[in-house]
C-alpha positions as CSV (number, residue, x, y, z in Angstrom):
1,X,-0.3,0.0,-0.5
2,X,2.4,2.3,1.0
3,X,4.3,1.3,-2.0
4,X,1.6,2.0,-4.6
5,X,1.2,6.3,-3.2
6,X,4.6,6.4,-2.8
7,X,4.5,5.9,-7.1
8,X,1.3,7.7,-7.1
9,X,2.7,11.2,-5.1
10,X,5.7,10.9,-7.5
11,X,3.0,11.0,-10.8
12,X,1.7,13.4,-9.2
13,X,5.4,15.6,-7.6
14,X,6.9,15.4,-12.0
15,X,3.8,15.2,-13.3
16,X,3.8,19.0,-11.5
17,X,7.5,19.7,-12.3
18,X,6.6,18.9,-15.9
19,X,3.7,21.2,-16.0
20,X,5.6,24.1,-14.3
21,X,7.8,23.6,-17.1
22,X,5.8,23.7,-19.4
23,X,4.4,27.1,-18.6
24,X,7.4,28.5,-17.9
25,X,9.2,27.7,-22.1
26,X,5.7,29.3,-22.8
27,X,6.6,31.8,-21.5
28,X,9.4,32.7,-22.5
29,X,8.1,31.9,-26.4
30,X,5.5,34.8,-25.5
31,X,8.4,36.7,-23.9
32,X,10.0,36.3,-27.1
33,X,7.8,37.2,-29.5
34,X,7.4,40.5,-27.3
35,X,10.4,41.4,-27.2
36,X,11.0,41.5,-30.8
37,X,7.5,43.6,-32.1
38,X,8.7,46.0,-29.7
39,X,11.9,46.2,-30.9
40,X,10.5,46.9,-34.4
41,X,8.3,49.5,-32.9
42,X,11.2,50.9,-31.3
43,X,13.0,51.1,-35.1
44,X,10.1,52.7,-36.8
45,X,9.7,54.9,-33.6
46,X,13.5,56.3,-34.2
47,X,12.9,56.0,-37.7
48,X,9.9,58.5,-37.2
49,X,11.5,60.8,-34.4
50,X,14.3,61.5,-37.6
51,X,12.0,62.4,-40.0
52,X,10.9,64.6,-37.3
53,X,13.8,66.2,-36.8
54,X,14.8,66.4,-40.2
55,X,12.1,68.2,-40.7
56,X,12.5,70.2,-37.5
57,X,15.7,71.2,-39.4
58,X,14.3,72.4,-42.6
59,X,11.8,74.6,-40.3
60,X,14.4,76.4,-38.3
61,X,16.3,77.2,-41.5
62,X,16.8,81.0,-42.7
63,X,15.6,80.0,-45.8
64,X,12.7,78.2,-44.8
65,X,11.5,81.3,-42.4
66,X,12.2,83.6,-45.8
67,X,9.9,81.3,-47.7
68,X,7.3,81.8,-45.4
69,X,7.8,85.2,-44.6
70,X,7.1,86.0,-48.3
71,X,4.6,83.7,-49.2
72,X,2.1,83.4,-45.9
73,X,2.6,87.1,-44.9
74,X,3.6,89.0,-47.6
75,X,7.1,90.7,-46.2
76,X,9.8,92.1,-48.1
77,X,13.4,92.4,-47.9
78,X,14.4,96.4,-47.5
79,X,14.7,97.4,-50.6
80,X,12.0,95.4,-52.4
81,X,8.7,96.7,-53.6
82,X,5.7,93.8,-53.6
83,X,3.1,93.6,-56.1
84,X,-0.1,92.8,-55.1
85,X,-2.5,91.6,-58.7
86,X,-5.8,91.1,-57.2
87,X,-7.9,88.0,-59.0
88,X,-10.4,90.1,-60.9
89,X,-7.1,91.9,-62.6
90,X,-5.6,88.7,-63.0
91,X,-9.4,87.2,-64.0
92,X,-10.0,90.2,-67.2
93,X,-6.5,89.1,-68.4
94,X,-7.1,85.8,-69.0
95,X,-10.2,86.9,-70.4
96,X,-8.8,88.9,-72.8
97,X,-6.0,86.8,-73.9
98,X,-8.7,83.0,-75.3
99,X,-6.8,81.0,-77.5
100,X,-8.5,80.2,-80.1
101,X,-7.8,76.5,-81.2
102,X,-8.3,76.2,-84.6
103,X,-7.3,72.8,-86.3
104,X,-5.5,73.1,-89.8
105,X,-3.7,70.6,-91.5
106,X,0.3,69.3,-90.9
107,X,1.5,70.9,-93.2
108,X,-1.1,74.6,-92.9
109,X,0.5,74.8,-89.8
110,X,4.5,74.3,-90.4
111,X,4.0,77.0,-93.1
112,X,2.4,79.1,-90.8
113,X,5.2,78.5,-88.1
114,X,7.8,79.9,-90.2
115,X,6.5,82.5,-92.5
116,X,4.5,84.0,-89.5
């Protein structure tokens, strides 16, 4: 009777140890996968950080500030004059300069080009 109880107890103990080892292996594999995902995320964020740093350097440059000042704020350098043309004047100019397209034969087009 003692031998049977001892065998059952040892078997349960071995099964418990195997179960614990299996759980640790599964956790280790899961941690490895999470670590790989985190490494990819870090690489992606470093790349994004590099791009943002380059964009920041570009925006902080004197050329960019001058471009924004000229285009958006209508500012100028010393001794420069700014001309602002209204949309109405542009539209009026474009209406008067409409080009009529005529479908001439190819040889007549070349003749007109060289003789006019």
